[in-house]
N, C-alpha and C positions, 0 to 999 in steps of 0.2 A: 758529472761531466766526465765523459771516455777518454781514451787515448787520442785518438783521431781528432774529436774536437777540439782536444788541447792543441794539439799541434796546430790546426787549421787556424784557430786563434792565436797562434803565435805567442802564447804565453809565457814559450822558450823558447830564447834564440839558438842557444846553446845546451846539450846536456852529457854529462858526462856520467857510467853508471860503473859505479864500484861493486863487483859481484864475487862472493868466492861461492865455486862449486864443486860439490864433491863429486856428485852424479851426473853433471852437463846439465841440469834441467835449469838451475838458474844461468849458466851461461846460454843456453840456448835462449830462455825469453830475453836475455839481454842482449841479445844478436835480432829478434824479432822486433823489440821495442827501437832499434837503432836500423833496421832495416822500414820500417813504417816512418819511422822520423825523417827519413832520405824522402819518402815521397812527399813528404809538405815542404822539404826545402829545410830542414831544421838539423843540425850541424849533432852528432850523436857518436861517443866515444865511449865501448865499453870495455874496463879496463878489470882485468883478472887481479885482487887484491894481492893472491898468493904470487906475483911474477912481479909487482912493483915495492918500491921502494917510498914505503908511508909518505916518507920526507918530501918527496915529489911531488905530493898531491895540491893540487890547484886549492887556495881559497877563495871565500866571496860566494860560495854555492850553496843551494839546499844540498840536505844529505837525504839521499833515500833509499830504500833497501829492497831487496829480491828476496823470498826464502819459501820454501815450500810447505815450511813446514812453522808451527806457532810458535817453538822456539830457537831462535838464527842460531847456528853453529857457534861454537866457543869461537871459532878462530875470528867470526867478523865482529863479537863484542872486542874480541883485546885488540885488532886492527881501529877499529874506531874511536877507542879511548886514547890509543898513542896520536892522534893526528889531531 
């Protein structure tokens, strides 16, 4: 199932994308997903993990990640391990 089908079928009502971006590529993907989500009236909020307190993370959600590399950055592993 692709992103458009997933959003069209209303599999998710709200999406929060927590991302880390050293080069800007992951940020761009998070913003793209947010843009596509809004076309399908699905609330989406990209959040840069370098700019928030991990204690503010909302519970009760699935966690996914965006990476351009087979080995995600250490910052991402550290952040997820502490939430």
